[in-house]
Structures are given as C-alpha cells and as structure tokens.
N, C-alpha and C positions, 0 to 999 in steps of 0.2 A: 194530256200530251198534245203538243202541237205537231203539225205535219213537218217532217224534216225538210230542209232546203233541198233544192234540186241540184245543188252544186256539182256533183260528179256523175249525174245521170243524163242520158240523152232525153230529148223531149218524148220520144216514143216510149221509153221505159218508164218515165215518170207518169205519163198518161195511163199506161197499163197498171201502175200502182194505184192511181186514183180510181180507175175502173174496178179493180179488184176490191178496193175499199168500199165502193158503193154496191158491188155485187154481193159481197158477204153481208153487208148491212151492219157493219161495226161502227160504233161511234167512238171517235178518238178520246172522248172523255172517259170511256170505260177502260182505257189502257193506262196502266201505271208504268212509268219509265224510271229506270234506275241505272246508274253507271257505277260499275265495280272495277276493281283492279284485275287485270288479266294475269295470265300465267302461261307457262310453257315456253315454246321457242319464240325467239324474236328479240332476245337480249334485254338489256337494261331498260330500254324505252318502253317495252311492253309491261315490265314488272313495276315501273314507277308511276305510270299514268293510268288513270281510270277511264279507259276507252272501251272496255267490254260493256255491251248494252244488254240489259235484262228487261224484257217487256212482259207484263202480266195482264192478261185479259181478265178483269175482275169478275164478271158474271159467270164465266166458265172455269176460272182458275187455271187456265192454260198459261204456262210460262215458257219463254224462249230466251236463251242466252246466246249471244253472238259475238265472236271475236275473230274475224278472219283478217281484218285490215288494221293498220295502225291508226287510221283516221276514224274518229268518233262519228263524224257525219255519215260516212259510208256504212259503218256498222249499224247506225240507226235505221237507215233506209232498208238494208238487207234483213235486219231483224224484224222490221215491220212486215216486209214481204213474206218472210218465213212464218210469222205469226198468222197472217191472213191466209196463207196456204193451209196451215193447220186447222183453222176455223172454217175453211170453205168445205162444205159437204160434197162438192163435185170433185174435189181433188183427192179423194181417198185412193183412187187408182194411181195417181201420181205419187202419193206417199208410199204406196206399196212398191212401186218401181224404184223410187229413191232408196228405200230400205235395201232392196236387192243390190243396187249399184254400190252402196256403202259396204255391204257384206262382201261383194266381189273384190272391191278395192282393198279391204282389210285382209282377205285371204291372199291376194297377190302380194301385199306388203310382207305378210308373214312368210310366205313361201320364198320370197327373195332374201329375207333375213336368214332363213334356214339354209338356203343354198350357198350363202356367203360364208357360212361357218366352216 
C-alpha cells in the first residue's frame, strides 16, 4: 500500500497520521488495500462505485472497512487512521470510550424511533 495523498487533510492532521504510523511501527507493506462496492444510504452513486476501502494488516489479521464519504481518497485516509488506532496499544482506553459513544448514539436513535411511532 502506498501512503494516501494529502488532498483533503490539513497539514496538521496529515503530520499526525504520519506520527501515528511511526509510533505504532506499522510498515505500509504489511497492509493490504482493497476497494469494494458500498451499500446503504447515499443513492445510486454509492451503489455503483467502488469507494468503500477495506484495509487488512496481514501480520495481525486486523481488518477495517470504511465508507463514510463518497470520495475514495478521503475514505483511504480515514480507514488508515482507524486501522492504526486499532493497532495502537495505547489507544485501548480510546477504543473503550468510542464503543460507549456508539452505544449511546444507537440508544438515542432507537428511542427517537420509538417515540415517533
């Protein structure tokens, strides 16, 4: 895998990505990159183009799929950041907090759906 272009990131965020890459000690050659078709909301553009990024860290077998934006380049950068955060041993607390945030968001969405009925 080659390093994604800086196109949509500020210099600060791009340098943070490079620092995280060196801190974790991951070699880009150990990451397999694949583009697959997306799904879900977003209309015809999402369903016809292969802009969902799937990264796999071969030594650990960790897989990350990312499809938040329509742009493939932005999805590549954010998928790489998410993969590095998963591989970073210091971010276990961050992962725990992120899991709690997602659970709260899911609960809030469910409660709003129930109250609308």
